[in-house]
N, C-alpha and C positions, 0 to 999 in steps of 0.2 A: 612431488605433490606437496610435501611439507613446506618447501620453499615457497610454492605458489600460495599455500594457505597463509603463510606469514606475510607475504606481500599484499594479499587481499584482505588482511585484517583491517577492520574499519578504523581502528585507532591509528595504525601505522599509515594508512592511506590519508587520514585526516591531517596528520602531522606533516607528511610529505607534501600534500597539496597546499597546506597553509604556508610552508616554507617557500615553495615555488611561487605561490601567488604574491608573497611579500616581495620577492625578487622582481617579479613582473610589475608590481605596483611602483617600485622604486625607479623603474625606467621612465615612468610618466606619472608623477604624483598628482597632476592636475586632472587626470582622467577619472571622473567620478565612478565609472563602472568598475575600475580596478580597485578602488578603495572599498566599494560596496561588496565586491567579491571577497576581499581579505576579511572584512568584518563578518561576513556570513560564514566563512570557513572557521574563523576563530570562535564564533558563536556555536557552530556545529560541534567543534571539538569539546568545548565545555558542556555543551548540552548532552553529549554522549555520556560523560561522567555523571551528570545530574540525572539523566534518564535511568541509568542502571541503579543509582541510589534510590530514586523515586519508585521505580518498578519493583525493586526488592522490598521496599517498605510496603508497597501496595499488595504484593504477594503475601506478606505477613498479615496485613489487615484483612485481606479477603482470601482466606485459605480455601474457601469452597469454590470449586471451579465447575464449569459447564461442559467439560470435554466429553463426558459420556452422553450428554444431551446432543451435542453437535454431531457426534458420530451417528446417532439415530436420525437426526435431521438430514444428514447426507443420504442415509438409506431411504428416507421418505422422498427425497429429491429424485432418487433413482440413479444418482451419480456419486459413488463412494470414493472419497479421497484415497482410502487405503487400497482399493482395487486399482485405481489409476497408478498409485505408487508402485504396486507390485509389477504392473506391466512395464513401467519405466525402468525397473531394476534390471530388466533383461538387456538393456542397451549397454554395450561394452563401453567402459570408461565414460559413463553418463556425464555429459558436459553441463547439464542443467544447473548444477550447484554453482557454477561460475556466475550465471545470471542472478542468482539469489544473493551471492556475496558481492556482486559488482554494483549494488544499488547506490552506494555513496559516491564512487567515482562517476557513475552515470548521472547522478544529480549535478555534480560539478560540471561535467561535459555539457549537459543540457542547458546549463545557464548560458553558455556561449552560443549554443544552437538557437535558443529562444531569443537572443538579441537580434536575430535576423528578421523577426516578425515586425511588421509595421504596427504601431500603436499596441506594442506587445504586452503592455501591463507589466506586472512584476512577478516573475516566477519565484523570486526569493520570498515575496509576501505569501505565495502559495505554500512554499516550504515551511515558513514560520507558522502558518495557520495549522498545517498538518502536525508539526512537532509539538504544538501546544495542545491541540484538541484530541490527537490520537490517544495519548495515555489516559485522558479523561474518559474516552469511550471504552477503554479496556476495563474501567471500573464498573461499567454497567453489566457486561457479560464477561467476567474473568475466565480466561481459558488459556492453556499453555501450548497446545498443539500435540499431535499424535505421538511424536517421537519422545516428548517429555512426559507424557501421560502414561504410556505403555512401555517405555524403555526398549529393550532389545526385542520385545514382542510386538512392536508397533505395527508390523506388517501382517501379523496374525494374532490380534488381541483376543483375550478370553471374552466370553459372553458376560453381559452385564445389563442391568436395567437403565432406562433413561432418567437419570437423576443426578443432581449435583454431588460431587465427591470432594473430599478434602485432599488437596495436593500441595506439595511444596514446590514453589516455582513462580516465576514472574508471569503475570497475565500478558500475553503477547500474541493473540490470535484473532479475536473477533472485534472489528472487521480487519481484513488484511491491509496493513499500511503499505506493504510492498506492492500489491495490486493497485492501491490508490495512487501511489507515487508513479507507477508505470503509466497509469491513465493520465496523470498530469503531463507526462512527456508527450502523449498523444494530443492532448488538448492544446499544448503550446507549440507543436511541431510546425515549422514553416516549410512550404514547398512539398512537392510530391515525394521526393526521395526521403526527406526526413520524416514524413508522415508514414511511409512504408517501414522505415527503420523503427519508428516508435511502436507501430502495430506489431511488428515481429518481436520486439523486446517485451511488449505487453503479453503476447501469447507465450513466450518462453518463460516469463516470470510467473504466469499462472501455473504452468507445468512444473516449474522449479519449486514453488511453494508447496506443491503436493508431493513431488518425488523426494524432497528432503525431509518430509514429515513435519514440516513447520505449521501447516494449515489444513483445515478441512475445506471441502468445496463450498460449504455454506458461508465460510468467511469471505470468499472472493466476491460474492454478490453485493453485499453492502460496501465492500471495498471499492467497487466501481462508483457507487453513488457518492462515497466519501471523496473519491478523486475528483468528481465533478464539482463537489462543494468547495474544496480547497482551491481548485483551478478558478472557479468563479470569483472567489475572494481575491486571488491574484489579479484577475482581469477587472476587478471592481464592478462586477455584475452582481449586485447584492440581492436582487430578486431571485435570480437563479440559484445563488448561494443558499438563500433561505429555504427554497423548495427542496434542495438536495440535502441540506442539513436535516430538515424534517424527515425526509425519506430514510436517511441513515439512522436517525434516532428511532424511527418507527421500527426498523429492523432490530435494533438493540433492545428496545423495550418489549417488542413482541416476543423475541426469543427469551428474554429474562422472565417475563411474567405470563407469557402465553404459549410456551413451547408444547404444552400438552394439547392444546387446540391444534397447533400446526402438525403435530404428530398424528392426531386423530383424523386430520383432513389433508392427506398428501396432495390432492389436486389444488387445494387452496395454497399450500406452500409452493407448489410448482408454478402456479399462476402468478403469485407475487414475485417469485424469482424471475420469471420471464418478463413481467412488466418492468421490473427494475433494470434489467439488462436493456430492454427496449428504451427506457427513459434515458439511460446513460448514452446509448447510441444516438438517440434523437438530439440530445444536448451536444454531442460531438459533431453531428451533422450540421446543426445550427452554427456552431463555432467555425467549422471549416468553410461553410458557405458564406460566412461573413468576411472571409479574407479579401476578396476583390474590393468590397466596399471599404474595408479598412485601408487598403492601399490608396484608395481614392480620397481618403480623409473623411468619409461619411460616418455618422453615429449609427450604431446597430441597436435595435430594440432588444430587450431582454427576452 
């Protein structure tokens, strides 16, 4: 298990992937796609170091975290992350952690998958948009995740009021970038087989974020909207991107400044969550239904 952990370490994977991509590029230096991939992997490697530095500083600047609020919002939703995690702990040799740790290699693999789409847009542009805007969103609702907030007690945390608390750690929870990235895969998936693979990976990622203690259920909902936003940027559908950026920001600002209202009105919270999921599903349906027209070379309205 330790060997697998080492092999799936994001830094190790990034270095290996960069090395292999350079060798692949040297076989045909005129192929712009190969050069683009090498550049993206090199940027990702340096970004990882910058991200840790930036988020550590952000955690020091914003020591007050919303984790206790997010736990209560889960309870108001009627779907508690901790309850789901407890149930998943009963699975022998729970494999879900692999899906959580495999996000970086999946991003690399999906670059090649997305190249099969006609008029495919740029999944790398979607990735870049995510990497830049994600940390900025973490500044609006700083939160760490259950396992970092409650430590060894995260599956059975003590009682506490719904209020911000001072915690040491990087904000890395709201919204879920893992879910957002997995939704990017779904949006860029070509053909029925890859669409099915992407949907399965999305479902596994949602469960993995909860079973590992990295996220709350409430994190996943704006994560879907965020995934549509960055996908729309990659596809240069700026009208859709603006709508879903506004939706993502509405969740962040609503939780930051209006969580007492959301907690006092559970049906409002559940309705907003349901509408967000439906909006993401509708955007996905529009994207998938546009595939035949894209193959024919027709423009698709936003």
